[in-house]
C-alpha positions in Angstrom: 55.0 0.6 -9.4 53.4 -2.2 -7.6 52.6 -5.5 -9.2 49.1 -6.1 -10.7 47.3 -9.0 -9.0 44.4 -10.7 -10.8 40.9 -10.6 -9.4 38.2 -13.1 -10.0 35.4 -12.1 -12.3 32.6 -10.4 -10.4 34.9 -9.1 -7.7 36.4 -5.7 -7.1 39.7 -4.8 -5.3 39.4 -2.0 -2.7 42.1 -0.3 -0.6 40.9 0.2 3.0 42.6 2.1 5.7 43.4 5.5 7.2 46.4 7.6 6.3 49.2 5.7 4.5 48.2 2.3 6.0 46.0 0.8 3.4 45.1 -2.8 3.0 43.9 -4.5 -0.2 40.6 -6.3 0.1 38.6 -8.0 -2.6 34.8 -7.8 -2.4 31.9 -9.1 -4.6 30.4 -6.5 -7.0 27.0 -7.1 -5.5 28.2 -5.8 -2.2 29.0 -2.4 -3.8 25.3 -1.9 -4.6 24.1 -2.5 -1.0 22.8 0.6 0.8 25.2 0.0 3.7 28.1 0.2 1.3 26.9 3.6 0.1 28.0 5.0 3.5 31.5 3.8 2.8 31.4 5.3 -0.7 30.2 8.6 0.7 33.2 8.6 3.1 35.5 8.0 0.1 33.9 10.8 -1.9 34.3 13.2 1.0 37.9 12.3 1.5 39.1 11.8 -2.1 36.4 13.3 -4.3 34.0 11.6 -6.7 36.6 11.0 -9.4 39.1 8.6 -7.9 41.6 7.1 -10.3 42.8 3.6 -10.0 41.7 1.3 -7.2 38.8 2.5 -5.0 40.0 3.7 -1.6 37.8 3.6 1.5 39.1 5.8 4.3 38.1 3.9 7.4 39.6 1.3 9.7 39.8 -2.3 8.3 37.8 -3.4 11.3 34.9 -1.1 10.5 35.0 -2.0 6.9 35.0 -5.7 7.7 32.1 -5.2 10.1 30.0 -3.5 7.3 30.9 -6.1 4.7 29.9 -8.9 7.1 26.6 -7.2 7.9 26.0 -6.9 4.1 26.8 -10.5 3.6 24.6 -11.7 6.4 21.6 -9.6 5.1 22.2 -11.0 1.6 22.2 -14.5 2.9 19.0 -14.0 4.8 17.3 -12.8 1.5 18.6 -15.9 -0.4 17.3 -18.2 2.3 13.9 -16.4 2.4 13.6 -16.6 -1.4 14.5 -20.3 -1.3 11.7 -21.1 1.0 9.1 -18.8 -0.6 10.2 -19.6 -4.2 11.0 -16.0 -5.2 
């Protein structure tokens, strides 16, 4: 069995990759709730079912996953900046 690595509070470990080549990535929980991430979750549900056990697995290339996460982060940053200037 692999060793358990600690994850900071508010973050979630995810296994990303296709086939047996999976890479462990840690993302913020807020990113899981973004509509863009739902596409990745739907891919996981189609591949592994809705009741995965253990670490969440996303069946796509690491490059695609990173592009989606970066897009989510840039959108979240734009919202924070807009709220800062408009006093949300």
